[in-house]
N, C-alpha and C positions, 0 to 999 in steps of 0.2 A: 775309494769313493767316499766323499764326505756327505754326511747327513745334514740336510738343511731343515731348520725349524721355522715355522711361521707363527709368530706371536701376535695374538689379537690385541688391538688397542682398546684399553678400558679408560673410562672417564675418571675412575677413582677406585680406592680399595673396596668400597661397598659394591661397586659394579663388578669387580673381579670376583668377589665372594658369591654374589648372586649367580654369576656364570658357572662357577664351580659347583654350586648347590644344584642348579638346574641340570647341568651336564651329568652329575652323579645321581640325579633323581632322588635327592635327599629331602626329607620332611624339614621344612624351615623351622618348625617348632621343636624339633628334636635333632639338632645338628651334632653329628659325631665330630667333636672338636679336633681329635687327634688326626683323623683322616683329612679334614679340610685344611688344618694347619700344614700338614705335609705337602698337600697340593699347592697351597699358597706359597710356601717357602720355595718349592720347586720352580714356580713361575718367576719368583724374584731372582733365583740363581740363573735362570735362562736370560733374564734381562741384563744381569751383570756380565754373563758370558758374551752377549752380543753388544756389549758396551752401550746399552741403553740407559738413559738417565732414570734413576729411581728417586721419585720425589719423597719428601719427608712423610707425607700422609700414608704412603704404602708401608714405610718402615714403622710408623706408629701403629698401624693395624697389625703388622707382624708381631710387635711387642704385645699388643692386646690379646692376640690369639695364643701366644705362648703363655701369657699370664693366666688365661682361662684354662688352657690345657693343664697347667701345673695345679691349679685349684681343683680341677676334675680328678687329677691323679692322687691328690692327697687323701689319706684315709680319713674317713669321717669318724668323729668321736661317738661313743654310744649315746643314743638319745636319752635324755633325762625326762623330757615331757613329750609325749607323742604329738600333741597339738603343735608345740613349737617346732618339732621336726618336720611336720607337714608344711608349715609355713616358711621353712628355711628358703632363703633366696637362691635361685639357680644362677651360677656365674654367667650363664649364656643369655640370661633374660634381657639385659641391656643391649647386647649385640643383635638379638632376634628383633627387638623393637625397632632398632635403627634400620635393619634390613627390610622389614615389612613397610616402614614408612618410605624408604628409598624406592622400593618396588612400586609403591603406589604412585609416587611422583614420576617415576620413569615411564610407567604405563601412560600417564596423562601426556607426558612429553612426546612419546611415540605417536600417540593419537593426533596431537597438534601438528607434528611433523608430517604425518600422512595427509592431514587436511591442507597443509601448506603446499605439499606436492601436487595434490589434486587441483588446488586453486591455480597453481602456476601453469597448468595446462589449458586454462581458460583465458582467452584473449578478449579484451573488450575495447571499445572505442568511445570517444565522446559522442553524446547524443546529437543527432542531426537537427538542424533547424527546420521544423515542419510547419512553421507558421504560415507559409505561402499556400499550404493545402487547406487551411481553415477557410471555409466559405464566408463571404461577407455577411455581416449581421443583417437579417431581414428587418426592415423598418416596420415598426408597429403602426398601422394606419390609425389607430385610436390611442396613441401614446398620450398619457396624461388625462385620458377620459375613460371612465369606468362604464360598464354595461348598465349599471344602475342609473347613470346620468341620461343615457339614451332612453331607458324605460320611463324615467320621470318626464322627459320631454314628450315622449309619445303619449303618456297618460294625460298631460296637459291639453294636447290637441284633441284627444278623444272627449275630455270633459267639456271643452268648448263646443264641440258638435252636439253633445247631449243636452246642453243648456238652450240650444236654439229651439224655438217652438213655432217655426214658420210652417205654414200649410202650403203644400205644393202637390201637384199631380205626381203620381208614382210612375217612374219609367226605369227601365233596366238599361243602364249604360255600363258596359263591361270594358275594362282596360287591362291588358296583360302586364305582367312585371317587365317583360322585355320592352314593350312600347313605352312604359313609364320611364324606364332607364334611358331610352333614347331621348325622350323629352327633357329629362333632367340634365343630360349631358349637353344638349343644345342650350339649355337655360344657363348652365355653368359657363359656357363659352361667351354668351352675351354679357354676363355679369362679371367679367374679368376673373373667372375661375373661383371666386369666393362668394358664398351666399350664406345667409343665416338659415338655421334649421326651420324656423317658423315661417319664412317666406316661401317655402316649398309647398305650402298648403293654402289653397284659395279660401276665401271667406265662406263660401258655400260648399266646402269639400264634404263629401259623404264619408261614412265610416269605411266603406270599401276603398275609396280613393286614398284615404290616409294610410290604410294598411298596406296597399300596393306600393305607395310611395316609401313607406318605412322599409318594406322588404327590398325594394329597389336600392335604397341606400346601403343596406347591409350587404347586398350582392356586389355593389360597386366597391365597397371596402374590401370584400373578399377578393375581388379582381384587381385590387390595388390601383383603382382609377381615382379614388378620392381618399382624403383623410379628414378627420374631425377632431376638434379641440375646443377648449374654453379658455378665455382670457383670465377668468376668475370664477370662483364658485357661484353657482346659480345664474351665471350669465347665459345668454342664448348661445347655443352650440353653433360653431362656425364649420361649414362644409367647404373644403378646398379641393378643387379639381387639379390633380397632379399629373395626369396622363397627357403626353404631348401628341398623341395620335389624333387624327381628325375624327369627328363624330361618326361619319359614315364607315370608318374602318373598324368599328367595334365588332368583335366576333361574338355574335349572339349565341353561338353554340356553347360558349363557356358558361352560360346562365343555366342554373339548375331548374328554373321554373318554366 
């Protein structure tokens, strides 16, 4: 019955040495060169036995181990100076440095290989076109017009009322925002849907009437029934009726006042 050997594949002589050191649980900073060299040479013999190709780098490492082994076996001369003897170079120092550096890069390579394996288990696809889910942009009813412009126009109307010094009997005429909205929508329809802001106020408009009209305009903007704009700075504001429904179809329940 023949005995079959299974030889592990190593990437190079340093990889083989690390395997032998880890397998024998040897301190890498205090390598028993004689023992490691014997194990290394045994591996090379097995490769020759199974007619495996031995690359030159494995043979170079074998020569290096044998050289270190011979240096370790040579008797040391008696120390002349204790300080010089302590600083004497260890024949294994260069090999240990290479092994430590190789182990560091091998650990990093193993980590990257594991990361690649984990990433290969994740499948992705091209992003879908979700543009059709985006809602249409809501038109700004006061685009190009700032709130300050409306406030300035409102202030001008109030000042005109305050300058009047007419004497008249006092009477209480009340008009709701809803009623004023209906009046203005009828007015818009007669004036081809576009009117100037100043034309919405009568010459004898009271403060209450101006305020109700102004609130009605803001409410119609909120309901997207009208838009307002200026052709240029300090021009009179244009109010444009954009709703296509008939006036009597206005849902007054939408009004907050």
